[in-house]
C-alpha positions in Angstrom: -4.1 -22.7 -7.0 -2.1 -20.2 -4.9 -1.6 -16.5 -4.3 1.4 -14.6 -5.7 2.1 -11.3 -3.9 3.3 -8.8 -6.5 4.9 -6.6 -3.9 8.2 -6.4 -2.0 6.6 -4.7 1.0 7.3 -6.7 4.1 4.2 -5.1 5.7 1.8 -6.5 3.1 3.4 -9.9 3.4 3.1 -9.9 7.2 -0.5 -8.8 7.2 -1.5 -11.5 4.8 0.4 -14.2 6.7 -1.1 -13.1 10.0 -4.6 -13.6 8.3 -3.6 -17.1 7.4 -3.3 -16.5 3.7 -0.7 -18.8 2.2 1.6 -17.2 -0.4 2.8 -19.4 -3.3 5.4 -16.8 -4.1 6.5 -13.2 -3.7 7.4 -11.5 -7.0 7.8 -7.7 -6.8 6.7 -6.2 -10.2 9.3 -4.2 -12.1 7.3 -1.5 -13.9 7.7 2.2 -14.7 6.0 3.9 -11.8 6.1 7.4 -13.2 3.0 9.5 -12.8 1.4 10.7 -16.0 0.7 14.3 -16.6 -2.5 15.4 -15.0 -3.1 12.0 -13.4 -5.1 12.2 -10.2 -3.7 10.4 -7.1 -6.5 7.8 -7.0 -6.3 7.1 -10.7 -2.5 6.8 -10.4 -2.7 4.3 -7.6 -5.3 2.2 -9.4 -3.3 2.2 -12.6 -0.1 1.1 -10.9 -1.9 -1.7 -9.0 -3.3 -3.1 -12.3 0.0 -2.8 -14.1 1.9 -4.5 -11.3 -0.5 -7.5 -11.3 -0.4 -7.7 -15.1 3.4 -7.8 -15.1 3.6 -11.1 -13.2 3.3 -14.3 -15.2 1.1 -16.5 -13.1 -0.8 -19.2 -14.9 -2.8 -21.2 -12.4 -2.4 -18.7 -9.7 -4.0 -15.5 -8.3 -1.9 -12.4 -8.2 -2.4 -9.7 -5.6 -0.8 -6.3 -6.1 -1.2 -2.9 -4.4 0.0 0.6 -4.5 -0.2 3.2 -1.8 0.0 7.0 -2.3 0.0 9.8 0.3 -1.6 12.9 -1.0 -3.0 16.3 -0.2 -5.4 17.3 -3.0 -3.4 16.7 -6.2 0.0 16.7 -4.5 1.6 13.3 -3.9 4.2 12.7 -1.2 6.3 9.7 -2.5 8.9 7.7 -0.7 11.7 10.2 0.2 14.8 10.2 -1.9 17.0 11.1 1.1 16.8 12.5 4.6 16.4 16.1 3.4 13.5 15.0 1.3 11.9 13.2 4.2 12.1 16.4 6.3 10.4 18.3 3.5 7.6 15.8 3.3 7.0 15.6 7.1 7.1 19.3 7.4 4.5 19.5 4.6 2.2 16.9 6.5 2.7 18.5 9.9 -0.3 20.0 11.6 -2.9 19.2 8.9 -4.9 16.5 7.2 -3.7 14.3 4.3 -5.1 11.3 2.6 -3.7 7.8 2.1 -5.1 5.8 -0.8 -4.3 2.2 -1.3 -5.4 0.6 -4.6 -5.2 -3.1 -5.0 -5.7 -5.6 -7.8 -6.6 -9.3 -7.5 -6.1 -11.0 -10.8 -6.4 -14.6 -12.0 -3.3 -15.5 -14.0 -5.2 -17.8 -16.4 -5.5 -21.5 -16.9 -7.5 -24.2 -15.1 -9.6 -24.2 -13.0 -10.7 -20.8 -14.3 -10.7 -20.7 -18.1 -10.7 -16.9 -18.4 -8.8 -14.0 -16.8 -10.6 -12.4 -13.9 -9.7 -9.1 -12.2 -10.9 -7.1 -9.2 -9.6 -3.5 -8.7 -10.6 -1.4 -5.8 -9.2 1.3 -3.6 -9.7 2.7 -0.1 -8.9 6.2 1.0 -8.2 7.1 4.7 -7.9 10.6 6.1 -5.0 11.2 8.5 -4.1 14.2 10.7 -0.6 14.8 11.8 0.3 16.6 15.0 2.0 19.9 14.9 5.6 18.6 14.7 8.7 20.5 15.8 11.8 20.4 13.6 13.5 18.4 16.4 10.7 15.8 16.4 11.0 15.4 12.6 14.8 15.1 12.8 14.7 12.6 15.5 12.1 10.5 13.6 14.2 10.6 10.5 17.3 9.5 12.5 15.4 6.3 13.3 15.6 5.3 9.6 11.9 4.4 9.5 10.9 7.0 7.0 13.3 5.9 4.2 11.1 3.3 2.4 7.6 4.6 3.1 5.2 6.8 1.1 4.7 10.0 3.0 8.0 9.4 4.9 6.3 7.7 7.9 5.1 4.3 9.1 2.0 4.5 11.2 2.6 0.9 12.4 5.9 1.8 13.9 7.5 4.8 15.6 5.6 7.0 13.1 2.4 6.4 15.2 3.6 9.2 17.5 3.4 11.7 14.6 -0.3 11.0 14.0 -3.1 12.7 15.9 -6.2 11.2 14.2 -7.2 8.6 11.7 -10.6 8.6 9.9 -11.1 5.3 8.1 -9.1 2.1 7.7 -6.0 1.8 9.8 -4.6 -1.1 7.8 -5.0 0.9 4.6 -2.5 3.4 6.0 -0.1 0.5 6.7 -0.4 -0.4 3.0 -3.2 -2.9 2.5 -6.9 -2.4 3.4 -7.6 -5.8 4.9 -11.4 -5.8 5.1 -12.1 -5.6 1.3 -9.0 -7.6 0.4 -10.0 -10.5 2.6 -13.5 -10.4 1.2 -12.1 -10.6 -2.3 -9.7 -13.4 -1.4 -12.6 -15.3 0.2 -14.6 -15.0 -3.0 -11.6 -16.3 -4.9 -11.6 -19.5 -2.8 -9.1 -18.7 0.0 -10.0 -19.3 3.6 -8.5 -16.6 5.9 -7.6 -17.7 9.4 -6.3 -15.2 11.8 -3.0 -16.4 13.3 -1.7 -15.8 16.8 
C-alpha cells in the first residue's frame, strides 16, 4: 500500500516529503479544468480535486489530489497566462482581502487490503490581505518569474511573502495543501507521518 500524488506541484510533493510521507508515485492528472457556468469557487475546487483523484488508476494504492483557487467573492484569479495577466491579477489583489481555498481528495484505488473504494473530500479556506502594492513592486515581482505557475500570481512561501500583509487561517493552505487535515486523513488511512529535518 502506498500513496500516489495526483499533482505536478513541487510544493505539495515537498510538504508531504518533509512530513515523512512516502510517495509511491507522482502522476499529475490530465483532466479538463474548465469552470462550469455558475459554479462557485469552493464547489469548483472540490469538483476538480475529486476528478483528479478519480482519473488516476491506482489499484492497491491511495491517491491524494488537490486543487487551489484564489478568489474574491465569485471571481477566481487563476494562474496567469503571461506577465501582463500576472500584473492584472496582482493589481486586483493589491490593498485588499482575498480568499485561498484548497480542496483535497484522498481516495482508495480499490483492491486488497480494502475491498471497496473509500473517499474523503475536504476543503480549507484562508483569508489573505495584500499590501497596497505600487506598479514598480508588482513589475519587480513579476520579473522574478515566481508568479508564472501560481494561482493568484504569487507564492507566499517565496518572494511573494513580501506582498502579503496578513493571513487569517492556515498558512500551508495558501502554499497549496492544508497539512493539518491532510495529515489527519493520511494517519487514519494507515500512514505514519514523521517530520523530517
